[in-house]
SERO-4910 file (N, C-alpha, C, O; in steps of 0.05 Angstrom, whole numbers):
BEGIN
 pado doro    nc1    nc2    nc3   cac1   cac2   cac3    cc1    cc2    cc3    oc1    oc2    oc3
  Met    A    622   -441    867    600   -421    869    611   -393    870    599   -374    859
  Lys    A    634   -389    884    645   -362    886    655   -353    858    651   -329    851
  Ala    A    666   -372    842    676   -364    816    652   -356    798    654   -336    784
  Val    A    630   -370    800    607   -363    785    596   -336    793    588   -320    776
  Ser    A    596   -330    819    586   -305    829    603   -282    819    592   -261    811
  Arg    A    630   -285    819    648   -264    810    643   -259    781    643   -236    771
  Asn    A    640   -281    765    635   -278    736    609   -264    731    608   -247    712
  Thr    A    589   -270    746    563   -257    743    565   -227    748    554   -211    734
  Asn    A    579   -221    770    582   -193    777    598   -178    755    591   -155    749
  Trp    A    618   -191    744    634   -179    723    617   -173    698    619   -151    687
  Val    A    601   -193    691    584   -189    667    564   -166    672    559   -150    654
  Ala    A    553   -165    696    534   -144    703    547   -117    701    535    -97    692
  Ser    A    572   -115    711    587    -90    711    592    -80    683    588    -57    676
  Val    A    600   -100    665    605    -93    637    579    -83    624    579    -64    609
  His    A    557    -97    631    531    -89    619    524    -60    627    515    -45    610
  Val    A    528    -53    652    522    -26    662    540     -6    648    530     15    639
  Ala    A    566    -13    646    585      6    633    577     11    604    578     34    595
  Leu    A    571    -11    589    563     -8    561    537      8    558    535     24    540
  Thr    A    519      4    577    493     19    576    498     48    579    487     64    563
  Leu    A    515     56    598    521     84    603    536     96    579    532    119    572
  Phe    A    555     80    568    571     90    545    553     96    521    555    118    510
  Trp    A    535     78    514    518     83    491    498    104    497    489    119    479
  Ala    A    490    106    522    472    128    530    486    155    525    473    174    515
  Ser    A    512    156    532    527    181    528    529    187    498    526    210    490
  Val    A    534    166    482    536    171    453    511    182    442    511    202    427
  Arg    A    488    170    449    462    179    439    456    207    449    446    224    435
  Cys    A    463    211    475    455    237    488    472    260    477    462    282    475
  Cys    A    498    255    471    516    276    464    521    278    434    539    293    425
  Arg    A    506    263    417    510    265    388    501    292    378    480    303    387
  Lys    A    517    303    361    511    330    351    488    330    331    489    316    310
  Lys    A    467    344    337    444    347    319    443    375    307    442    378    283
  Asn    A    445    394    325    447    422    315    457    438    339    458    428    361
  Ala    A    464    463    334    477    479    354    460    483    379    470    483    401
  Val    A    434    485    375    416    490    398    413    465    415    414    466    440
  Ser    A    410    442    402    404    417    417    429    408    433    427    390    449
  Leu    A    452    420    427    476    411    441    475    418    471    491    406    486
  Ile    A    458    436    478    457    443    507    448    419    523    456    417    547
  Ser    A    433    402    511    423    379    526    440    354    521    431    331    526
  Ser    A    465    357    511    481    334    504    496    324    528    521    322    529
  Leu    A    481    316    548    493    306    573    476    283    582    452    281    575
  Cys    A    487    264    596    472    241    604    465    242    633    483    240    650
  Ser    A    440    244    639    432    246    667    438    220    682    442    221    706
  Ser    A    440    198    668    446    173    681    474    173    693    478    160    714
  Thr    A    493    187    681    520    187    692    522    204    717    539    199    734
  Ser    A    505    224    719    508    242    742    502    228    769    512    236    790
  Val    A    487    206    767    480    191    791    505    178    803    507    173    827
  Leu    A    524    171    785    548    156    793    571    174    802    592    164    811
  Met    A    567    200    801    590    218    806    585    234    832    563    237    842
  Ser    A    607    244    843    606    261    866    591    286    860    594    297    838
  Pro    A    574    297    878    559    321    873    578    345    867    570    364    855
  Ala    A    603    343    876    622    364    872    633    365    844    642    386    835
  Ala    A    631    343    829    642    342    802    621    350    782    600    337    780
  Pro    A    627    371    766    607    379    746    605    358    724    625    347    714
  Val    A    580    353    716    575    333    694    565    348    670    577    346    648
  Lys    A    544    363    673    533    378    650    552    401    642    552    409    619
  Ala    A    568    411    661    587    432    655    611    422    640    629    437    633
  Arg    A    611    396    634    633    384    617    622    372    592    635    354    580
  Cys    A    598    380    583    587    369    558    607    374    536    620    396    535
  Pro    A    611    355    518    632    357    498    632    383    481    653    394    476
  Val    A    608    391    472    606    415    455    592    437    471    570    433    482
  Tyr    A    604    461    471    592    482    487    566    491    474    565    494    449
  Pro    A    545    496    490    518    503    479    519    527    460    532    547    466
  Gly    A    503    525    439    500    547    420    524    553    403    526    574    391
  Ser    A    542    533    402    567    537    386    577    511    376    566    490    381
  Asp    A    599    512    360    612    488    351    638    484    367    655    467    359
  Thr    A    642    498    388    666    497    404    666    472    422    648    468    437
  Arg    A    687    456    419    689    431    434    707    436    459    729    448    456
  Arg    A    698    427    482    714    430    506    738    412    505    738    391    492
  Phe    A    759    419    520    782    401    525    771    379    543    761    385    564
  Pro    A    774    354    535    763    332    552    775    331    580    799    331    583
  Val    A    757    330    599    766    329    627    755    303    640    731    301    645
  Pro    A    772    284    646    763    259    659    755    265    688    763    285    699
  Asp    A    740    247    700    730    251    727    752    256    747    749    272    765
  Asp    A    775    241    744    796    244    763    814    268    760    833    272    775
  Lys    A    807    285    740    823    309    735    806    335    739    816    357    733
  Val    A    782    332    749    765    355    753    775    374    775    775    398    771
  Asp    A    784    363    797    793    379    819    818    395    812    837    385    801
  Trp    A    817    421    819    840    439    814    865    430    829    887    436    820
  Asp    A    862    417    851    885    408    867    899    384    855    921    377    863
  Thr    A    886    372    835    899    350    821    919    361    800    910    375    782
  Asp    A    944    354    803    964    364    784    959    353    756    956    329    753
  Trp    A    958    371    737    953    363    709    966    383    690    952    400    679
  Pro    A    992    380    686   1007    399    668    996    400    640    999    420    626
  Gln    A    984    378    631    974    376    603    948    390    598    938    392    576
  Tyr    A    936    400    620    909    413    617    911    438    599    927    456    605
  Ser    A    896    439    578    896    461    559    868    468    551    859    461    529
  Pro    A    853    483    568    825    489    562    822    507    538    839    524    532
  Val    A    801    503    524    794    519    500    784    546    510    768    548    529
  Lys    A    792    568    496    782    594    503    758    601    487    758    598    462
  Tyr    A    737    609    500    712    616    486    695    635    502    688    630    525
  Thr    A    688    657    489    667    676    499    648    681    476    657    688    454
  Ala    A    623    677    480    603    679    459    602    706    446    606    726    460
  Pro    A    597    708    421    595    734    407    575    753    420    579    777    421
  Thr    A    553    742    431    533    759    444    545    773    468    537    796    474
  Val    A    563    760    482    576    772    505    598    792    497    602    812    510
  Leu    A    612    785    475    633    802    465    623    829    455    638    849    453
  Lys    A    597    830    449    585    855    439    580    875    462    571    897    457
  Lys    A    587    867    486    586    884    510    558    894    516    554    918    519
  Pro    A    539    876    519    512    885    528    514    894    557    534    889    571
  Val    A    494    908    567    495    920    593    497    899    615    507    905    637
  Trp    A    488    874    610    488    853    630    514    838    631    517    819    647
  Ala    A    533    845    614    558    829    613    583    845    621    584    870    617
  Asp    A    602    831    634    627    844    641    645    845    616    643    829    597
  Pro    A    663    865    616    684    866    595    706    845    600    704    831    620
  Glu    A    725    844    583    748    826    587    764    833    612    766    857    619
  Ile    A    774    813    625    792    818    648    816    834    637    828    827    617
  Gly    A    823    855    651    844    873    642    833    900    633    845    921    636
  Ala    A    808    898    623    794    923    615    780    935    639    772    959    638
  Phe    A    777    920    660    766    930    685    776    913    708    788    892    704
  Ser    A    772    923    732    783    909    756    760    902    775    754    917    794
  Pro    A    747    879    770    725    871    788    735    863    816    757    854    819
  Gln    A    718    867    835    724    860    863    711    833    868    688    831    877
  Phe    A    726    812    864    716    785    867    712    778    897    724    790    914
  Asn    A    694    759    901    688    749    929    676    771    946    679    770    971
  Ser    A    662    790    934    649    811    950    628    825    933    623    818    910
  Leu    A    614    844    946    595    860    931    610    882    917    622    899    929
  Asp    A    610    881    890    625    899    873    606    920    862    594    916    841
  Gly    A    603    942    877    583    961    869    555    949    874    549    942    897
  Ser    A    539    946    853    513    934    856    514    904    847    493    890    848
  Val    A    537    895    837    539    868    827    550    850    849    572    855    860
  Asp    A    535    829    856    544    810    876    563    790    864    555    772    849
  Arg    A    589    792    871    609    773    861    617    753    882    636    738    879
  Gly    A    602    752    904    606    732    924    592    706    916    573    707    901
  Ser    A    602    684    926    591    658    919    576    646    942    585    649    965
  His    A    555    632    937    541    617    958    558    594    968    553    583    990
  Glu    A    579    587    953    596    565    960    619    574    979    634    557    989
  Gly    A    621    600    983    643    610    999    664    623    980    660    623    956
  Pro    A    687    632    992    708    645    975    718    625    954    723    602    959
  Tyr    A    722    636    930    734    620    908    761    632    901    768    654    908
  Arg    A    777    615    887    804    623    881    806    642    857    788    642    839
  Ile    A    827    658    857    832    676    834    860    667    823    879    666    838
  Gln    A    861    663    797    887    655    785    891    671    760    874    672    742
  Asn    A    914    685    759    920    703    737    898    724    732    892    731    710
  Gly    A    887    733    754    866    754    753    839    744    747    820    759    746
  Lys    A    835    717    743    809    706    736    800    687    758    816    672    769
  Pro    A    774    687    763    763    668    783    763    640    773    761    635    749
  Leu    A    766    621    791    766    592    784    740    580    793    731    583    816
  Asn    A    727    565    776    703    550    782    707    533    807    725    516    807
  Pro    A    691    538    828    695    523    853    690    493    851    698    478    869
  His    A    678    484    830    673    456    826    692    443    806    687    420    797
  Gly    A    713    457    799    734    445    783    734    452    754    720    469    744
  Arg    A    751    437    739    756    442    711    732    435    694    717    415    700
  Thr    A    728    450    673    706    444    654    715    440    626    700    432    608
  Gly    A    741    445    620    751    442    593    748    467    576    755    466    552
  Leu    A    739    489    588    735    513    572    739    537    590    728    538    612
  Glu    A    754    557    581    758    581    597    746    605    582    741    604    558
  Gly    A    741    626    597    728    650    587    701    653    599    695    640    620
  Gln    A    684    669    587    657    673    598    636    655    585    614    651    596
  Gly    A    642    644    562    621    628    548    597    646    542    599    667    531
  Leu    A    574    636    550    549    651    546    541    668    570    521    682    570
  Leu    A    557    666    592    550    679    617    561    708    618    583    714    607
  Gly    A    546    725    630    553    753    630    575    761    650    591    779    645
  Arg    A    576    747    672    594    755    694    618    736    696    615    711    693
  Trp    A    641    747    701    663    730    710    657    721    738    648    737    755
  Gly    A    662    696    744    655    686    771    626    677    772    616    668    752
  Pro    A    614    680    795    586    670    798    566    688    783    568    712    784
  Asn    A    547    675    770    525    688    757    500    680    772    491    657    771
  His    A    489    699    787    467    692    806    440    692    793    432    710    778
  Ala    A    425    670    798    398    667    788    379    660    811    388    655    833
  Ala    A    353    660    805    333    652    824    312    635    810    303    642    788
  Asp    A    304    613    823    285    594    810    261    591    828    263    577    849
  Pro    A    238    602    820    214    598    836    200    572    828    193    568    805
  Ile    A    196    554    847    183    529    842    155    531    853    150    529    877
  Val    A    136    536    835    108    540    843     93    513    840     93    501    818
  Thr    A     81    504    862     68    478    862     39    479    871     31    499    884
  Arg    A     25    458    865     -3    454    875     -8    424    876      8    409    865
  Trp    A    -29    416    889    -37    388    889    -53    381    864    -70    397    855
  Lys    A    -47    359    852    -63    349    829    -90    341    840    -91    326    860
  Arg    A   -111    349    827   -138    343    837   -156    331    815   -151    337    791
  Asp    A   -175    315    823   -193    303    804   -216    322    799   -217    344    808
  Ser    A   -236    313    783   -259    330    775   -276    338    799   -291    358    797
  Thr    A   -273    324    822   -289    331    845   -273    349    864   -284    358    885
  Gly    A   -249    355    857   -232    372    874   -215    358    894   -201    370    910
  Gln    A   -217    331    894   -202    315    913   -173    310    903   -168    308    879
  Arg    A   -154    309    922   -126    303    914   -124    276    900   -137    257    908
  Val    A   -107    276    880   -101    251    866    -77    237    879    -56    250    882
  His    A    -79    212    885    -57    197    897    -46    178    876    -60    166    860
  His    A    -19    175    877     -6    158    858    -12    128    864    -13    120    887
  Thr    A    -16    113    843    -24     85    847     -3     68    860     -9     48    874
  Asn    A     23     75    856     44     59    868     51     68    897     51     52    915
  Ser    A     57     94    900     66    104    926     43    110    945     47    111    969
  Gln    A     19    113    934     -5    121    949     -2    148    962    -17    155    980
  Leu    A     17    164    952     21    191    962      8    211    943      6    205    919
  Pro    A      0    234    953    -12    254    936      8    265    915     32    267    921
  Val    A     -2    271    891     15    279    869     16    310    868     -4    323    868
  Leu    A     41    320    868     45    349    865     47    355    835     55    339    819
  Gln    A     40    380    828     44    390    801     60    416    804     57    431    824
  Phe    A     78    422    785     93    447    786     91    460    759     86    448    738
  Val    A     95    487    759     95    502    734    122    499    721    143    505    732
  Ser    A    121    489    696    146    484    681    145    499    654    124    501    642
  Ile    A    168    508    646    170    521    619    188    505    601    206    491    611
  Lys    A    183    507    575    201    494    556    219    516    545    209    535    532
  Arg    A    245    514    551    264    535    544    267    537    513    268    517    499
  Leu    A    268    562    504    271    566    476    300    560    467    304    552    444
  Asp    A    319    564    484    347    561    476    355    532    472    373    526    456
  Cys    A    343    513    486    352    486    484    329    465    482    334    442    477
  Gly    A    304    474    485    282    456    482    277    438    506    260    420    504
  Glu    A    291    443    528    287    426    552    266    439    571    264    464    572
  Trp    A    252    422    585    233    432    605    248    440    630    268    427    637
  Ala    A    239    461    643    255    472    666    236    487    685    213    492    679
  Ile    A    247    493    708    233    511    727    237    539    716    259    547    709
  Pro    A    216    556    716    220    583    706    238    598    725    235    596    750
  Gly    A    256    613    714    275    628    731    292    646    714    289    646    690
  Gly    A    309    661    727    326    679    712    347    692    729    349    687    753
  Met    A    362    710    717    384    723    730    374    745    749    354    759    745
  Val    A    389    747    771    384    768    790    397    794    780    421    795    775
  Asp    A    380    815    776    391    840    767    408    853    789    403    849    812
  Pro    A    428    870    780    444    883    800    427    899    820    410    915    812
  Gly    A    432    896    845    418    910    866    390    899    872    377    909    890
  Glu    A    382    878    858    356    866    862    356    846    885    375    830    887
  Arg    A    335    845    901    332    825    922    323    799    909    309    799    889
  Ile    A    331    776    921    324    750    910    293    747    909    283    736    890
  Ser    A    280    757    929    251    755    930    238    770    906    218    761    895
  Gln    A    250    792    898    239    807    875    244    791    849    227    790    832
  Thr    A    268    779    847    274    763    823    255    740    820    245    734    798
  Leu    A    250    726    842    232    702    841    205    710    830    194    696    813
  Gln    A    194    731    840    167    740    832    167    750    803    150    744    788
  Arg    A    187    766    796    189    778    769    192    756    748    178    757    728
  Glu    A    210    737    753    215    717    733    191    699    728    185    691    705
  Phe    A    177    692    750    154    675    746    132    690    731    119    678    713
  Ser    A    128    715    737    108    731    723    114    733    693     96    732    677
  Glu    A    140    738    687    148    742    659    148    717    643    139    716    620
  Glu    A    158    695    655    162    670    639    137    652    639    132    640    618
  Ala    A    122    651    660     99    632    662     72    646    657     53    632    650
  Leu    A     71    672    661     45    685    658     46    707    637     26    720    631
  Asn    A     69    711    625     73    731    603     62    758    611     48    771    596
  Ser    A     69    766    635     59    792    646     68    816    630     55    837    630
  Leu    A     90    813    616    100    836    600     81    844    577     80    867    569
  Gln    A     66    824    567     48    828    545     19    832    554      1    836    538
  Ala    A     14    830    580    -13    832    590    -23    861    590     -7    880    591
  Ser    A    -49    864    589    -62    891    590    -59    901    618    -54    886    637
  Pro    A    -62    927    622    -60    938    650    -78    924    670    -70    919    692
  Ser    A   -103    918    662   -122    906    680   -113    877    686   -114    868    709
  Glu    A   -104    863    665    -95    835    669    -70    835    687    -67    818    704
  Arg    A    -52    854    682    -27    855    697    -33    861    727    -19    850    744
  Glu    A    -54    877    732    -61    882    760    -71    857    774    -64    852    797
  Met    A    -88    841    759    -98    817    771    -75    797    776    -74    784    797
  Ile    A    -57    794    756    -34    776    759    -17    784    783     -9    768    799
  Gln    A    -12    810    785      5    820    806     -8    815    834      7    808    852
  Lys    A    -34    817    835    -48    812    861    -45    783    869    -38    777    892
  Arg    A    -50    765    851    -49    736    858    -20    728    864    -15    713    883
  Ile    A     -2    738    847     26    731    851     37    741    878     51    727    892
  Thr    A     30    765    884     39    777    909     29    761    933     44    757    952
  Glu    A      4    752    932     -8    737    954      8    711    958     14    704    981
  Leu    A     15    698    936     30    672    938     59    677    947     69    663    965
  Phe    A     72    696    934    100    700    940    105    715    966    128    716    975
  Asp    A     85    726    978     88    738   1004     86    717   1026     93    722   1049
  Ser    A     77    693   1019     76    671   1038    104    661   1044    123    667   1030
  Ala    A    106    645   1065    132    634   1073    141    613   1053    131    590   1054
  Gly    A    159    619   1035    168    600   1016    188    580   1028    200    586   1049
  Leu    A    190    557   1016    208    536   1026    234    537   1009    233    529    985
  Gln    A    256    546   1020    281    546   1005    291    518   1003    297    505   1023
  Val    A    294    508    979    302    480    975    331    478    965    343    456    967
  Tyr    A    343    500    956    370    498    947    383    526    946    369    546    939
  Lys    A    408    527    951    423    552    949    452    545    944    466    535    961
  Gly    A    461    550    919    489    543    913    495    540    883    481    551    867
  Tyr    A    515    525    878    526    521    851    506    504    834    493    486    844
  Val    A    504    511    808    487    496    790    504    483    769    520    496    756
  Asp    A    501    457    765    516    443    744    502    449    717    484    434    708
  Asp    A    511    470    705    498    481    681    516    478    657    540    483    659
  Pro    A    505    471    634    522    468    610    536    493    601    554    492    584
  Arg    A    527    516    610    540    542    603    564    548    619    579    567    613
  Asn    A    569    533    641    591    539    659    618    536    645    621    520    626
  Thr    A    637    552    654    665    550    645    683    549    669    674    548    692
  Asp    A    710    549    663    729    550    685    728    576    701    736    577    724
  Asn    A    718    597    688    719    624    700    692    637    704    690    659    715
  Ala    A    671    623    696    644    634    699    624    611    704    626    591    690
  Trp    A    607    614    723    589    592    730    562    602    741    560    625    750
  Met    A    542    585    740    515    591    750    512    583    779    521    562    788
  Glu    A    499    601    794    490    594    821    461    603    824    453    622    810
  Thr    A    447    591    842    419    598    844    408    595    872    421    581    889
  Val    A    386    607    877    370    602    901    343    592    891    329    607    877
  Ala    A    335    568    899    310    556    890    291    556    914    297    545    935
  Val    A    267    568    910    247    570    931    221    559    922    211    566    900
  Asn    A    208    543    938    182    531    932    160    548    944    159    553    968
  Phe    A    141    556    927    117    570    935     93    551    929     89    545    905
  His    A     79    543    949     59    522    945     31    534    948     24    546    969
  Asp    A     14    529    928    -14    538    928    -30    515    940    -41    498    926
  Glu    A    -32    514    966    -44    492    981    -73    488    974    -82    465    970
  Ser    A    -88    509    972   -117    507    967   -124    505    938   -146    496    930
  Gly    A   -105    514    921   -111    513    892   -127    536    882   -137    535    859
  Asn    A   -131    557    898   -148    579    889   -132    605    886   -143    627    886
  Ser    A   -105    603    884    -88    626    881    -77    627    853    -92    633    834
  Val    A    -52    621    849    -40    621    823    -52    600    805    -52    602    781
  Ser    A    -62    579    817    -73    556    802    -95    565    783   -100    553    763
  Glu    A   -109    587    791   -132    597    775   -123    615    752   -140    622    736
  Leu    A    -98    623    752    -89    641    731    -82    625    706    -70    603    708
  Pro    A    -89    635    682    -82    621    658    -53    623    652    -42    645    651
  Leu    A    -39    600    648    -11    601    642     -7    609    613    -21    601    595
  Gln    A     13    626    609     19    635    582     49    640    580     61    656    595
  Ala    A     62    626    561     91    628    558     99    657    550     86    669    533
  Gly    A    120    666    562    130    692    555    160    693    558    173    673    566
  Asp    A    172    716    553    201    720    556    216    699    540    214    698    516
  Asp    A    232    681    553    248    661    538    236    634    540    250    614    537
  Ala    A    209    632    545    196    606    547    181    600    521    167    617    510
  Gly    A    183    575    511    169    567    487    141    557    494    122    563    480
  Gln    A    139    542    516    114    531    525    114    533    556    135    536    568
  Val    A     90    531    568     88    531    597     65    513    604     44    512    591
  Ser    A     68    497    626     47    478    633     51    469    662     73    470    673
  Trp    A     28    460    674     29    446    699     38    418    694     25    404    677
  Ile    A     58    408    706     69    381    702     70    366    728     78    376    749
  Asp    A     62    340    727     63    323    751     92    319    760    110    314    743
  Val    A     97    322    785    124    318    797    129    288    799    113    273    812
  Asp    A    150    279    786    157    250    786    187    247    781    199    263    767
  Ser    A    198    226    792    227    222    789    236    215    761    260    216    755
  Ser    A    217    208    744    224    201    716    227    225    698    234    222    674
  Leu    A    222    249    707    224    273    691    252    278    681    271    272    695
  Asp    A    255    289    658    280    297    646    280    327    644    268    339    627
  Leu    A    295    341    663    294    370    664    321    382    660    342    369    662
  Tyr    A    321    408    655    345    424    651    363    425    676    353    426    699
  Ala    A    389    426    671    409    429    693    402    409    715    397    386    710
  Asn    A    403    418    741    397    400    763    370    406    775    366    403    800
  His    A    351    415    759    325    422    769    310    398    780    293    401    798
  Leu    A    316    374    771    302    350    781    309    346    811    292    337    826
  His    A    333    353    818    341    350    846    325    369    864    319    363    887
  Phe    A    320    393    853    304    413    869    276    401    874    265    403    896
  Leu    A    264    389    853    237    378    856    236    354    875    216    350    890
  Glu    A    257    339    876    259    316    894    257    326    923    243    315    940
  Thr    A    271    348    929    271    360    955    243    369    962    233    365    984
  Val    A    230    383    943    203    393    948    183    370    954    168    371    973
  Ala    A    185    349    937    166    327    940    169    313    968    150    307    981
  Lys    A    194    310    976    199    297   1002    191    315   1025    181    305   1045
  Glu    A    196    341   1022    188    359   1044    158    361   1047    148    365   1069
  Arg    A    144    358   1025    114    360   1026    101    332   1027     77    330   1024
  Asn    A    117    312   1032    107    284   1034     89    277   1010     67    266   1013
  Ala    A     99    283    986     85    278    962     98    255    946    120    246    953
  His    A     85    246    926     96    224    909    122    233    896    125    256    887
  Trp    A    141    215    895    165    219    880    173    195    865    194    195    851
***
């Protein structure tokens, strides 16, 4: 009986391994430069340590034909000796054009890493990070690519993600409960990103000198309500409703490193994700959603563990659902 049990376990293990392998092949197959941003397998991230980047090691860097130097799981940590490591150098043409939001090449300026550098916050939510040959090292390890990639800043690139939620309600106004969990169903405002076609929490970069609270409100207004294109009267109404909601005590659900496909060895995304909940449904819920800025579509979407979202946004929603005792 023991021999049969071991054989059964072995077969099951092989089946799981093959399933994940073919999922990776399907997920990471090159279709076009834009779709490559989503060439990562969410199924594999469940099996890995939270410290090891998964999406930040996607084979082909988003928006390009540049292939990363392959980094196996056991070689991600910088403390692991690996003389053969030879990351590909890549900085996107849009960054090389020196827009106002991007740093120049290292050597052309002397940034003050791990601190507030003028109005640019180069400190990390993860704590002090290493500097090697004048360049910051990704605190979550090797990614197979060095340079800035698509990111403007060397080191941490700070963003803010407002998670706006409400209860799903039926035609009578009563909360809808999930048939399986019997818990009330949350809905959140989600945008479909233009750059990769994935659904995501609306959010964006923190401008130099800007407070996180300002970024959260600005990004939601621009991406989910298209406030930049609204008339003065519409903008006033939007601002009033948004201010009421965002002045409430938000629930901070995450603050730290983001496993983002744009990350490199020297530049990475970090965010602060805050949940603002419209409990009564008569605040932001009554505003018409309209995609703006870099959003292709915008919609209220039911919160559920089966969602396939950009970066690690699904983990943010899991925290929100559990904190609010909602269906997950």
